[in-house]
Short mmCIF file of the C-alpha atoms (twelve columns), coordinates in Angstrom:
data_MODEL
# 
_entry.id   MODEL 
# 
loop_
_atom_site.group_PDB 
_atom_site.id 
_atom_site.type_symbol 
_atom_site.label_atom_id 
_atom_site.label_alt_id 
_atom_site.label_comp_id 
_atom_site.label_asym_id 
_atom_site.label_seq_id 
_atom_site.Cartn_x 
_atom_site.Cartn_y 
_atom_site.Cartn_z 
_atom_site.pdbx_PDB_model_num 
ATOM 1   C CA . MET A 1   73.489 90.991  136.654 1 
ATOM 2   C CA . ALA A 2   74.327 91.664  132.936 1 
ATOM 3   C CA . ARG A 3   71.640 93.383  131.071 1 
ATOM 4   C CA . GLY A 4   70.016 91.419  128.273 1 
ATOM 5   C CA . ASN A 5   70.385 92.540  124.844 1 
ATOM 6   C CA . ARG A 6   67.336 94.801  123.337 1 
ATOM 7   C CA . VAL A 7   65.282 93.233  120.974 1 
ATOM 8   C CA . CYS A 8   64.359 95.949  118.326 1 
ATOM 9   C CA . PRO A 9   63.581 94.288  115.032 1 
ATOM 10  C CA . ALA A 10  62.614 96.672  112.236 1 
ATOM 11  C CA . GLY A 11  59.199 96.761  110.788 1 
ATOM 12  C CA . VAL A 12  57.941 95.212  114.329 1 
ATOM 13  C CA . ALA A 13  55.496 97.293  116.543 1 
ATOM 14  C CA . GLN A 14  56.884 97.578  120.369 1 
ATOM 15  C CA . HIS A 15  55.073 98.804  123.597 1 
ATOM 16  C CA . LEU A 16  57.434 100.779 125.763 1 
ATOM 17  C CA . ILE A 17  57.236 102.013 129.331 1 
ATOM 18  C CA . GLN A 18  59.773 104.620 130.851 1 
ATOM 19  C CA . ARG A 19  59.303 105.374 134.465 1 
ATOM 20  C CA . GLY A 20  60.520 108.104 136.708 1 
ATOM 21  C CA . ASN A 21  63.354 107.231 139.308 1 
ATOM 22  C CA . ASN A 22  61.929 105.871 142.465 1 
ATOM 23  C CA . GLY A 23  58.460 106.579 141.306 1 
ATOM 24  C CA . GLN A 24  59.213 110.308 141.244 1 
ATOM 25  C CA . PRO A 25  57.591 112.884 138.964 1 
ATOM 26  C CA . CYS A 26  59.191 113.239 135.244 1 
ATOM 27  C CA . PHE A 27  56.762 116.151 134.141 1 
ATOM 28  C CA . GLY A 28  55.686 119.421 136.032 1 
ATOM 29  C CA . GLY A 29  53.484 120.800 133.991 1 
ATOM 30  C CA . ARG A 30  52.510 121.910 130.554 1 
ATOM 31  C CA . GLU A 31  55.753 122.847 129.264 1 
ATOM 32  C CA . ASP A 32  57.393 119.881 130.237 1 
ATOM 33  C CA . PHE A 33  54.971 117.924 128.379 1 
ATOM 34  C CA . GLY A 34  55.419 120.049 125.430 1 
ATOM 35  C CA . ALA A 35  59.101 119.780 125.620 1 
ATOM 36  C CA . TYR A 36  59.016 115.963 125.984 1 
ATOM 37  C CA . ALA A 37  56.847 115.784 123.042 1 
ATOM 38  C CA . HIS A 38  59.047 118.024 120.935 1 
ATOM 39  C CA . TRP A 39  62.115 115.841 121.556 1 
ATOM 40  C CA . LEU A 40  60.098 112.832 121.155 1 
ATOM 41  C CA . ARG A 41  59.287 114.117 117.605 1 
ATOM 42  C CA . GLU A 42  62.559 115.111 116.751 1 
ATOM 43  C CA . ALA A 43  64.144 111.813 117.963 1 
ATOM 44  C CA . ALA A 44  61.528 109.725 116.052 1 
ATOM 45  C CA . GLU A 45  62.174 111.331 112.951 1 
ATOM 46  C CA . ARG A 46  65.889 111.390 113.237 1 
ATOM 47  C CA . HIS A 47  66.142 107.602 113.770 1 
ATOM 48  C CA . ARG A 48  63.280 106.641 111.656 1 
ATOM 49  C CA . VAL A 49  60.267 105.484 114.236 1 
ATOM 50  C CA . ALA A 50  56.838 105.935 113.984 1 
ATOM 51  C CA . ILE A 51  54.864 106.912 116.980 1 
ATOM 52  C CA . HIS A 52  51.050 105.238 117.324 1 
ATOM 53  C CA . ALA A 53  50.042 105.792 120.474 1 
ATOM 54  C CA . TRP A 54  51.451 107.336 123.651 1 
ATOM 55  C CA . VAL A 55  50.297 108.705 127.115 1 
ATOM 56  C CA . PHE A 56  52.478 110.649 129.337 1 
ATOM 57  C CA . MET A 57  51.259 110.190 133.029 1 
ATOM 58  C CA . THR A 58  52.956 112.325 136.015 1 
ATOM 59  C CA . ASN A 59  55.514 109.504 136.533 1 
ATOM 60  C CA . HIS A 60  55.664 107.240 133.758 1 
ATOM 61  C CA . VAL A 61  55.569 107.193 129.923 1 
ATOM 62  C CA . HIS A 62  53.834 104.706 127.306 1 
ATOM 63  C CA . LEU A 63  54.501 104.398 123.694 1 
ATOM 64  C CA . LEU A 64  53.293 102.353 120.837 1 
ATOM 65  C CA . ALA A 65  55.994 102.719 118.173 1 
ATOM 66  C CA . THR A 66  57.523 100.652 115.204 1 
ATOM 67  C CA . PRO A 67  61.071 101.318 114.139 1 
ATOM 68  C CA . PHE A 68  62.236 101.317 110.456 1 
ATOM 69  C CA . THR A 69  65.788 100.331 111.467 1 
ATOM 70  C CA . ASP A 70  66.944 97.508  114.055 1 
ATOM 71  C CA . GLU A 71  68.166 99.904  116.542 1 
ATOM 72  C CA . GLY A 72  65.725 102.645 115.588 1 
ATOM 73  C CA . VAL A 73  63.952 102.362 119.286 1 
ATOM 74  C CA . SER A 74  66.942 102.311 121.301 1 
ATOM 75  C CA . ARG A 75  68.490 105.336 119.371 1 
ATOM 76  C CA . MET A 76  65.449 107.173 119.932 1 
ATOM 77  C CA . MET A 77  65.150 106.819 123.387 1 
ATOM 78  C CA . GLN A 78  68.673 107.728 123.969 1 
ATOM 79  C CA . HIS A 79  68.434 110.621 121.801 1 
ATOM 80  C CA . LEU A 80  65.010 111.836 123.837 1 
ATOM 81  C CA . GLY A 81  66.761 111.061 127.018 1 
ATOM 82  C CA . ARG A 82  69.610 113.014 126.561 1 
ATOM 83  C CA . ARG A 83  67.690 116.109 125.471 1 
ATOM 84  C CA . TYR A 84  64.806 115.950 127.917 1 
ATOM 85  C CA . VAL A 85  66.990 115.365 131.123 1 
ATOM 86  C CA . ARG A 86  69.152 118.277 130.516 1 
ATOM 87  C CA . TYR A 87  65.790 120.413 129.967 1 
ATOM 88  C CA . PHE A 88  64.159 119.090 132.797 1 
ATOM 89  C CA . ASN A 89  67.289 119.158 135.306 1 
ATOM 90  C CA . HIS A 90  67.823 122.881 134.202 1 
ATOM 91  C CA . VAL A 91  64.417 124.076 134.556 1 
ATOM 92  C CA . HIS A 92  63.535 122.753 137.667 1 
ATOM 93  C CA . GLY A 93  67.089 123.374 139.242 1 
ATOM 94  C CA . ARG A 94  67.822 119.740 140.087 1 
ATOM 95  C CA . THR A 95  70.748 117.300 139.033 1 
ATOM 96  C CA . GLY A 96  71.281 113.455 138.231 1 
ATOM 97  C CA . THR A 97  69.257 110.772 137.044 1 
ATOM 98  C CA . LEU A 98  65.519 111.268 136.074 1 
ATOM 99  C CA . TRP A 99  64.602 107.865 134.706 1 
ATOM 100 C CA . GLU A 100 64.346 104.507 136.511 1 
ATOM 101 C CA . GLY A 101 67.100 102.528 134.527 1 
ATOM 102 C CA . ARG A 102 66.633 101.697 130.968 1 
ATOM 103 C CA . PHE A 103 63.114 101.772 129.300 1 
ATOM 104 C CA . LYS A 104 61.453 98.661  129.209 1 
ATOM 105 C CA . ALA A 105 59.670 97.356  125.827 1 
ATOM 106 C CA . CYS A 106 58.091 94.099  124.025 1 
ATOM 107 C CA . VAL A 107 57.630 93.347  120.449 1 
ATOM 108 C CA . VAL A 108 54.069 93.459  119.753 1 
ATOM 109 C CA . GLN A 109 52.048 91.136  116.948 1 
ATOM 110 C CA . ASP A 110 50.027 93.135  114.339 1 
ATOM 111 C CA . SER A 111 46.830 91.892  114.968 1 
ATOM 112 C CA . ALA A 112 44.213 91.702  117.969 1 
ATOM 113 C CA . TYR A 113 47.363 92.308  120.129 1 
ATOM 114 C CA . LEU A 114 48.356 95.448  118.762 1 
ATOM 115 C CA . MET A 115 44.860 96.931  119.227 1 
ATOM 116 C CA . ARG A 116 44.888 95.862  122.968 1 
ATOM 117 C CA . CYS A 117 48.037 98.054  123.396 1 
ATOM 118 C CA . TYR A 118 46.627 100.960 121.995 1 
ATOM 119 C CA . ARG A 119 43.592 100.426 124.397 1 
ATOM 120 C CA . TYR A 120 46.135 99.483  127.249 1 
ATOM 121 C CA . ILE A 121 47.961 102.793 126.576 1 
ATOM 122 C CA . GLU A 122 45.177 105.218 126.250 1 
ATOM 123 C CA . LEU A 123 42.998 103.984 129.280 1 
ATOM 124 C CA . ASN A 124 46.092 104.637 131.845 1 
ATOM 125 C CA . PRO A 125 44.728 107.726 132.899 1 
ATOM 126 C CA . VAL A 126 41.168 106.203 133.488 1 
ATOM 127 C CA . ARG A 127 42.541 103.168 135.313 1 
ATOM 128 C CA . ALA A 128 44.590 105.759 137.330 1 
ATOM 129 C CA . ARG A 129 41.358 107.362 138.310 1 
ATOM 130 C CA . MET A 130 42.375 110.779 136.915 1 
ATOM 131 C CA . VAL A 131 39.419 110.909 134.527 1 
ATOM 132 C CA . SER A 132 36.441 108.707 133.973 1 
ATOM 133 C CA . ASP A 133 36.668 108.981 129.926 1 
ATOM 134 C CA . PRO A 134 40.019 108.864 128.082 1 
ATOM 135 C CA . ALA A 135 38.974 111.780 125.785 1 
ATOM 136 C CA . ASP A 136 39.183 114.060 129.096 1 
ATOM 137 C CA . TYR A 137 43.036 113.410 129.474 1 
ATOM 138 C CA . ARG A 138 44.686 115.735 127.065 1 
ATOM 139 C CA . TRP A 139 48.185 114.187 127.185 1 
ATOM 140 C CA . SER A 140 47.662 111.320 125.531 1 
ATOM 141 C CA . SER A 141 46.943 109.991 121.729 1 
ATOM 142 C CA . TYR A 142 43.392 109.105 122.409 1 
ATOM 143 C CA . ARG A 143 41.754 112.374 121.046 1 
ATOM 144 C CA . VAL A 144 43.919 111.869 117.609 1 
ATOM 145 C CA . ASN A 145 42.954 108.494 117.268 1 
ATOM 146 C CA . ALA A 146 39.238 108.236 118.469 1 
ATOM 147 C CA . LEU A 147 38.283 111.736 117.580 1 
ATOM 148 C CA . GLY A 148 40.376 112.652 114.659 1 
ATOM 149 C CA . ILE A 149 42.302 115.633 116.348 1 
ATOM 150 C CA . GLN A 150 45.594 116.063 114.171 1 
ATOM 151 C CA . SER A 151 48.654 115.577 115.632 1 
ATOM 152 C CA . VAL A 152 52.221 115.896 113.970 1 
ATOM 153 C CA . LEU A 153 53.614 113.090 116.353 1 
ATOM 154 C CA . CYS A 154 51.174 110.367 115.208 1 
ATOM 155 C CA . THR A 155 51.502 107.967 112.554 1 
ATOM 156 C CA . PRO A 156 48.849 105.618 112.162 1 
ATOM 157 C CA . HIS A 157 49.615 101.885 112.121 1 
ATOM 158 C CA . GLU A 158 48.272 99.729  109.069 1 
ATOM 159 C CA . ILE A 159 46.189 97.991  111.470 1 
ATOM 160 C CA . TYR A 160 44.471 101.164 112.511 1 
ATOM 161 C CA . ARG A 161 43.819 102.283 109.234 1 
ATOM 162 C CA . GLY A 162 42.131 99.100  108.641 1 
ATOM 163 C CA . LEU A 163 39.555 99.786  110.750 1 
ATOM 164 C CA . GLY A 164 38.009 102.302 108.040 1 
ATOM 165 C CA . GLN A 165 37.978 105.594 106.371 1 
ATOM 166 C CA . GLY A 166 37.339 109.000 108.132 1 
ATOM 167 C CA . ALA A 167 34.554 109.021 110.574 1 
ATOM 168 C CA . GLU A 168 33.858 105.215 109.990 1 
ATOM 169 C CA . ARG A 169 37.391 104.805 111.237 1 
ATOM 170 C CA . LEU A 170 37.077 106.937 114.241 1 
ATOM 171 C CA . THR A 171 33.652 105.094 115.317 1 
ATOM 172 C CA . ALA A 172 35.169 102.016 115.103 1 
ATOM 173 C CA . TYR A 173 38.064 102.859 117.318 1 
ATOM 174 C CA . ARG A 174 35.939 104.292 119.784 1 
ATOM 175 C CA . ALA A 175 33.730 101.147 119.493 1 
ATOM 176 C CA . LEU A 176 37.004 99.211  120.672 1 
ATOM 177 C CA . PHE A 177 36.872 101.331 124.286 1 
ATOM 178 C CA . ALA A 178 33.311 100.844 125.064 1 
ATOM 179 C CA . ALA A 179 33.348 96.980  126.005 1 
ATOM 180 C CA . GLN A 180 34.897 95.982  129.672 1 
ATOM 181 C CA . VAL A 181 38.530 95.658  129.465 1 
ATOM 182 C CA . ASP A 182 39.545 92.008  130.907 1 
ATOM 183 C CA . ASP A 183 42.166 91.819  133.597 1 
ATOM 184 C CA . GLU A 184 43.946 88.826  131.685 1 
ATOM 185 C CA . PRO A 185 45.163 91.151  128.555 1 
ATOM 186 C CA . ILE A 186 46.235 93.793  130.622 1 
ATOM 187 C CA . ALA A 187 48.311 91.414  132.932 1 
ATOM 188 C CA . GLU A 188 49.560 89.695  129.683 1 
ATOM 189 C CA . ILE A 189 50.679 93.016  128.274 1 
ATOM 190 C CA . ARG A 190 52.526 94.306  131.607 1 
ATOM 191 C CA . GLU A 191 54.284 91.055  132.090 1 
ATOM 192 C CA . ALA A 192 55.702 90.888  128.123 1 
ATOM 193 C CA . THR A 193 56.566 94.419  128.676 1 
ATOM 194 C CA . ARG A 194 58.693 93.978  131.796 1 
ATOM 195 C CA . ARG A 195 60.225 91.034  130.987 1 
ATOM 196 C CA . GLY A 196 60.874 91.931  127.394 1 
ATOM 197 C CA . HIS A 197 59.019 89.189  125.922 1 
ATOM 198 C CA . ALA A 198 57.062 88.751  122.726 1 
ATOM 199 C CA . LEU A 199 53.401 89.889  122.810 1 
ATOM 200 C CA . GLY A 200 51.548 87.673  120.439 1 
ATOM 201 C CA . ASP A 201 50.439 84.157  119.546 1 
ATOM 202 C CA . GLU A 202 52.929 81.086  119.239 1 
ATOM 203 C CA . ARG A 203 53.684 81.567  116.023 1 
ATOM 204 C CA . PHE A 204 54.713 85.234  115.991 1 
ATOM 205 C CA . VAL A 205 56.797 84.294  119.136 1 
ATOM 206 C CA . ARG A 206 58.572 81.399  117.293 1 
ATOM 207 C CA . GLU A 207 59.422 84.034  114.318 1 
ATOM 208 C CA . MET A 208 60.569 86.727  116.553 1 
ATOM 209 C CA . GLU A 209 62.686 84.065  118.500 1 
ATOM 210 C CA . ALA A 210 64.302 82.909  115.095 1 
ATOM 211 C CA . ARG A 211 64.721 86.346  113.884 1 
ATOM 212 C CA . THR A 212 66.481 87.838  117.019 1 
ATOM 213 C CA . GLY A 213 67.923 84.789  118.205 1 
ATOM 214 C CA . THR A 214 66.558 85.330  121.678 1 
ATOM 215 C CA . ARG A 215 64.265 83.654  123.681 1 
ATOM 216 C CA . LEU A 216 61.067 85.829  123.932 1 
ATOM 217 C CA . ARG A 217 58.686 83.451  125.735 1 
ATOM 218 C CA . ALA A 218 56.979 84.247  128.926 1 
ATOM 219 C CA . GLY A 219 57.608 82.052  132.011 1 
ATOM 220 C CA . LYS A 220 55.998 82.086  135.443 1 
ATOM 221 C CA . PRO A 221 55.113 85.711  136.631 1 
ATOM 222 C CA . GLY A 222 58.269 86.817  138.436 1 
ATOM 223 C CA . PRO A 223 57.833 89.471  141.235 1 
ATOM 224 C CA . LYS A 224 57.040 93.051  140.322 1 
ATOM 225 C CA . ALA A 225 59.638 95.755  140.447 1 
ATOM 226 C CA . LYS A 226 59.104 97.761  143.757 1 
ATOM 227 C CA . GLY A 227 56.989 100.757 142.776 1 
ATOM 228 C CA . GLU A 228 55.800 99.250  139.500 1 
ATOM 229 C CA . SER A 229 52.261 100.516 138.686 1 
ATOM 230 C CA . ASP A 230 50.484 102.023 136.016 1 
ATOM 231 C CA . ASP A 231 48.616 104.457 138.724 1 
ATOM 232 C CA . CYS A 232 50.046 107.759 139.592 1 
ATOM 233 C CA . ILE A 233 48.845 110.709 141.414 1 
ATOM 234 C CA . PRO A 234 47.626 113.399 139.265 1 
ATOM 235 C CA . ASP A 235 49.204 116.795 138.950 1 
ATOM 236 C CA . THR A 236 46.681 119.254 139.493 1 
ATOM 237 C CA . THR A 237 48.703 121.990 138.223 1 
ATOM 238 C CA . MET A 238 48.741 120.585 134.705 1 
ATOM 239 C CA . ALA A 239 47.484 122.767 131.863 1 
ATOM 240 C CA . SER A 240 44.742 121.695 129.892 1 
ATOM 241 C CA . GLU A 241 46.203 121.783 126.629 1 
ATOM 242 C CA . PHE A 242 48.700 119.576 124.974 1 
ATOM 243 C CA . LEU A 243 50.716 121.286 122.510 1 
ATOM 244 C CA . LEU A 244 52.332 119.218 119.724 1 
# 
């Protein structure tokens, strides 16, 4: 089956998922997380992509990012993939592919949909029952966005900045995580990302379709790919610091 064209319009946020091949781990410890973060930052800067949120799980990665060129996200992920896979195979004495095909992505409307993606990404470790509080998982952007810890990797989105100034913004952001997360938004984000559709209201979908010349509407949910899940088994050898 022919692969669909990437929809990566400049200036539009995207939610990305990249999974380890056959659900296998793509990180083995602190050094791997640090290496991935380093090359993600390098690739993002080189290809003009702003990273707003992330979580590095044992066997997959979530990113929320905005490219400033139409092909920025694809080029960033290609650059990152080449560097990190070469490193990972060398360090762990392996060969072959690390990732399960191409990364999956969907464009996200700059509104409540964007903030849902922030929550969805940073609550991954909680849903996987690795931690009870997202602040306890050090391999995500939650401590940056919710606690104000500085990170050279993170570029705040304008919607996030709109939550307020300083401590006011951090308090407002943490409040978004206090409410119970509905199943419906989670399913909507997963389906849009898996199928490469637009995540937003009808007007946004129409605008993205007109701009890209691509159908970006969700139809009936298709079968979930084998092994596709947000949950992962925690690696207890992981260090407690995330160096960016």
